[in-house]
C-alpha positions as CSV (number, residue, x, y, z in Angstrom):
1,L,15.2,-27.5,-8.9
2,I,17.6,-27.4,-11.8
3,A,16.6,-31.0,-12.8
4,H,12.9,-29.9,-12.7
5,F,13.6,-27.0,-15.0
6,I,15.6,-29.3,-17.4
7,G,12.6,-31.6,-17.5
8,G,10.1,-28.8,-17.9
9,E,11.3,-27.0,-21.0
10,G,8.1,-25.0,-21.4
11,L,8.1,-23.8,-17.8
12,R,11.8,-22.9,-18.1
13,H,11.4,-20.9,-21.2
14,D,8.2,-19.1,-19.9
15,L,10.0,-18.2,-16.7
16,R,13.1,-16.9,-18.3
17,A,11.1,-14.9,-20.8
18,R,9.4,-13.1,-17.9
19,L,12.6,-12.6,-16.0
20,R,14.1,-10.8,-19.0
21,R,11.6,-8.0,-18.5
22,C,12.4,-7.8,-14.8
23,P,14.4,-4.7,-13.6
24,D,17.0,-5.0,-10.9
25,I,14.7,-4.8,-8.0
26,E,17.4,-5.1,-5.3
27,R,19.4,-2.2,-6.7
28,A,16.2,0.0,-6.9
29,L,15.2,-0.9,-3.3
30,S,18.7,-0.3,-2.0
31,R,18.8,3.2,-3.7
32,L,15.4,4.1,-2.2
33,S,16.5,2.8,1.3
34,L,19.6,5.0,1.2
35,G,17.6,8.1,0.1
36,R,19.3,8.2,-3.3
37,G,16.4,6.7,-5.3
38,G,14.0,8.5,-7.6
39,P,10.9,8.0,-9.7
40,R,12.7,5.5,-12.0
41,D,13.6,3.3,-9.0
42,L,9.9,3.3,-8.0
43,A,9.0,2.3,-11.5
44,A,11.6,-0.5,-11.4
45,V,10.1,-1.8,-8.1
46,R,6.6,-1.7,-9.7
47,D,7.7,-3.5,-12.9
48,A,9.7,-6.2,-11.0
49,L,6.7,-6.9,-8.7
50,K,4.5,-7.3,-11.8
51,V,6.9,-10.0,-13.0
52,A,6.8,-11.6,-9.5
53,G,3.0,-11.7,-9.9
54,E,3.3,-13.3,-13.3
55,L,5.7,-15.9,-12.0
56,R,3.3,-16.8,-9.2
57,G,0.6,-17.5,-11.7
58,L,3.0,-19.5,-13.8
59,L,4.3,-21.6,-10.9
60,Q,0.7,-22.3,-9.7
61,E,0.1,-24.2,-13.0
62,D,2.9,-26.6,-12.1
63,S,1.2,-29.8,-11.0
64,D,4.2,-31.4,-9.2
65,P,6.6,-28.6,-8.1
66,P,9.7,-29.4,-6.0
67,A,10.0,-27.8,-2.6
68,M,12.0,-24.8,-3.8
69,L,9.3,-23.8,-6.3
70,A,6.6,-24.3,-3.7
71,E,8.6,-21.9,-1.4
72,A,8.7,-19.4,-4.3
73,L,4.9,-19.1,-4.3
74,R,5.1,-17.9,-0.7
75,D,8.2,-15.7,-1.0
76,L,7.1,-13.9,-4.2
77,G,4.1,-12.5,-2.2
78,I,1.1,-10.6,-3.4
79,H,1.8,-6.9,-4.1
80,D,-1.3,-5.9,-6.2
81,T,-2.1,-2.8,-4.2
82,L,1.5,-1.5,-4.4
83,I,1.7,-2.2,-8.1
84,A,-1.7,-0.6,-8.9
85,R,-1.0,2.6,-7.0
86,R,2.4,3.1,-8.7
87,G,0.7,2.3,-12.0
88,R,-1.7,5.2,-11.5
89,A,0.8,7.5,-9.9
90,L,3.9,7.3,-12.1
91,A,4.2,8.9,-15.5
92,P,4.9,6.5,-18.4
93,E,8.5,7.7,-18.6
94,P,9.4,9.2,-15.2
95,P,12.5,11.4,-14.8
96,L,15.7,10.3,-13.0
97,R,15.1,12.7,-10.2
98,A,11.9,13.9,-8.6
99,R,13.1,17.6,-8.6
100,D,13.2,17.5,-12.4
101,G,9.3,17.3,-12.4
102,G,7.0,15.2,-14.5
103,A,7.2,12.1,-12.3
104,I,3.5,12.0,-11.4
105,A,1.0,11.0,-14.1
106,P,-2.0,13.4,-14.9
107,G,-5.2,12.4,-13.1
108,Y,-3.5,11.0,-10.0
109,D,-3.8,14.0,-7.8
110,E,-6.5,16.7,-8.4
111,N,-4.5,19.5,-6.7
112,L,-1.4,18.8,-8.8
113,D,-3.5,18.8,-12.0
114,E,-4.9,22.1,-11.1
115,L,-1.5,23.6,-10.4
116,R,-0.1,22.2,-13.7
117,A,-3.1,23.7,-15.5
118,L,-2.4,27.1,-14.0
119,R,1.3,26.7,-14.9
120,D,0.8,25.5,-18.4
121,D,-2.5,27.0,-19.5
122,S,-2.4,30.5,-18.0
123,R,-3.1,32.1,-21.3
124,K,-6.1,30.0,-21.8
125,L,-7.4,30.8,-18.3
126,I,-6.9,34.5,-18.8
127,A,-8.6,34.4,-22.2
128,G,-11.6,32.6,-20.6
129,L,-11.8,35.3,-17.9
130,Q,-11.6,38.0,-20.5
131,Q,-14.5,36.5,-22.4
132,N,-16.5,36.3,-19.2
133,Y,-15.9,40.0,-18.3
134,A,-16.6,41.1,-21.9
135,Q,-20.0,39.4,-21.8
136,A,-20.8,40.6,-18.3
137,S,-19.9,44.2,-19.0
138,G,-21.3,44.4,-22.6
139,V,-17.9,45.6,-23.8
140,P,-16.7,43.2,-26.6
141,S,-13.4,45.1,-26.9
142,L,-12.5,44.6,-23.2
143,K,-9.0,43.2,-22.9
144,I,-6.9,41.6,-20.0
145,K,-3.3,42.7,-20.4
146,H,-0.1,42.3,-18.4
147,N,3.0,44.4,-17.6
148,N,5.8,44.1,-15.1
149,V,4.5,47.1,-13.0
150,L,0.8,46.4,-12.7
151,G,0.7,42.6,-13.4
152,Y,-2.6,41.6,-14.9
153,F,-5.2,44.3,-15.5
154,I,-8.5,44.8,-17.4
155,E,-8.4,47.6,-20.0
156,V,-11.2,49.3,-21.9
157,T,-11.2,52.4,-24.1
158,P,-12.6,55.7,-22.6
159,T,-15.6,55.3,-25.0
160,H,-16.7,52.2,-23.0
161,A,-15.5,53.3,-19.6
162,D,-19.0,54.2,-18.4
163,K,-20.2,50.7,-19.0
164,I,-17.8,49.4,-16.3
165,S,-19.5,49.9,-13.0
166,T,-17.3,50.1,-9.9
167,G,-20.1,50.3,-7.3
168,A,-20.4,48.1,-4.2
169,D,-22.1,45.3,-6.1
170,S,-19.6,45.3,-9.0
171,P,-16.6,43.0,-9.2
172,F,-14.6,45.7,-11.0
173,I,-12.1,47.9,-9.1
174,H,-10.7,51.0,-10.7
175,R,-6.9,51.1,-11.0
176,H,-5.7,53.6,-13.6
177,T,-7.1,56.3,-15.9
178,L,-5.1,57.2,-19.0
179,A,-5.9,59.3,-21.9
180,S,-6.3,56.3,-24.2
181,A,-7.6,53.7,-21.7
182,M,-9.2,52.9,-18.4
183,R,-7.8,50.1,-16.3
184,F,-9.5,47.9,-13.8
185,S,-9.0,44.8,-11.7
186,T,-11.1,42.3,-9.9
187,V,-10.5,40.1,-6.8
188,E,-10.8,37.1,-9.1
189,L,-8.2,38.3,-11.5
190,S,-5.8,39.2,-8.6
191,E,-6.2,35.7,-7.1
192,L,-5.6,34.0,-10.5
193,E,-2.5,36.1,-11.0
194,Q,-1.1,35.0,-7.6
195,K,-1.9,31.4,-8.4
196,I,-0.2,31.6,-11.8
197,A,2.9,33.2,-10.2
198,S,3.3,30.4,-7.6
199,A,1.9,27.5,-9.6
200,A,5.1,26.1,-11.0
201,E,6.9,26.2,-7.6
202,R,3.9,24.7,-5.8
203,A,3.4,22.0,-8.4
204,L,7.0,20.8,-8.1
205,A,6.8,20.9,-4.3
206,L,3.6,18.9,-4.3
207,E,5.0,16.4,-6.9
208,M,8.1,15.8,-4.7
209,Q,5.8,15.2,-1.7
210,L,3.7,12.7,-3.7
211,V,6.9,10.9,-4.8
212,Q,8.2,10.8,-1.2
213,D,4.8,9.3,-0.1
214,L,5.3,6.5,-2.7
215,V,8.8,5.9,-1.6
216,G,7.7,5.7,2.1
217,E,5.1,3.1,1.2
218,V,7.8,1.0,-0.6
219,L,10.1,1.3,2.4
220,Q,7.3,0.2,4.8
221,R,7.2,-3.1,2.8
222,A,10.9,-3.3,2.1
223,E,11.3,-6.7,3.8
224,E,8.5,-8.3,1.7
225,I,9.9,-6.8,-1.4
226,A,13.5,-8.0,-0.6
227,T,12.1,-11.5,0.0
228,A,10.4,-11.4,-3.4
229,A,13.6,-10.2,-5.0
230,A,15.6,-13.0,-3.5
231,A,13.0,-15.5,-4.7
232,L,13.2,-14.1,-8.2
233,A,17.0,-14.3,-8.1
234,A,17.1,-17.9,-6.9
235,R,14.8,-19.1,-9.6
236,D,16.6,-17.0,-12.2
237,V,19.9,-18.8,-11.3
238,A,18.3,-22.2,-11.3
239,A,16.6,-21.7,-14.7
240,G,19.8,-20.2,-16.1
241,L,21.8,-23.2,-15.0
242,A,19.2,-25.6,-16.4
243,E,19.4,-23.7,-19.8
244,L,23.2,-24.0,-19.7
245,A,23.1,-27.7,-18.8
246,V,20.7,-28.5,-21.7
247,G,22.8,-26.4,-24.2
248,Q,26.1,-27.9,-23.1
249,R,24.6,-31.4,-22.7
250,W,25.9,-31.7,-19.1
251,C,25.3,-34.9,-17.3
252,R,24.2,-35.0,-13.6
253,P,26.3,-37.4,-11.6
254,K,24.7,-40.0,-9.3
255,V,26.4,-39.7,-5.9
256,D,26.3,-42.5,-3.3
257,D,28.2,-43.6,-0.2
258,S,30.6,-46.0,-1.9
């Protein structure tokens, strides 16, 4: 195999160039197997398997491979589904630990996106609801406010209070009457308030569950991934020794029975 890499300078250089981009897949897989891994280890497995796929394509172009290269085509395996899912799922720069948040990319899970929107865009959501209520009631000065006692509430001046119907068909529920304002609520506003309050906690819990699902899928295929890792390592050693032999002008001895 070393002699083949010495003779095939282009193949050797192409292979080593790809291997330089390959993370330590065995270390990442080991950490995940021991329950100590995180999103970055998942990204390392994904990126290393991408390199394995590139190497398969490179080796398939070899017209007369030695046995050890032919074995590599089998051992490197095909991991397109695993790679594609982690490509969609993981953020471009995932955190070290899942509990830090931000491991899952936007667009991967609709429920997570909704919780993040509630967590991050609560002011925008409340402003949108305020606009809807102002239009529905015909009170442009209607405001949605918040305090630590009442939470979120709808407030209008006494001048416009008669425009807010609280009948059976109305969504508005009377809460408070003050000298300077009338306060109301709606079921929709109460539900949104509850969602906002728990959104951050629920988003992190869901994100950790999604990360764990990704880890579980890797562990189900741990044997195949370990085989690919060993195939990468063996060809890395052989190509490295070939590079060293060329650089140092080593001579291969001919051994016989004499």
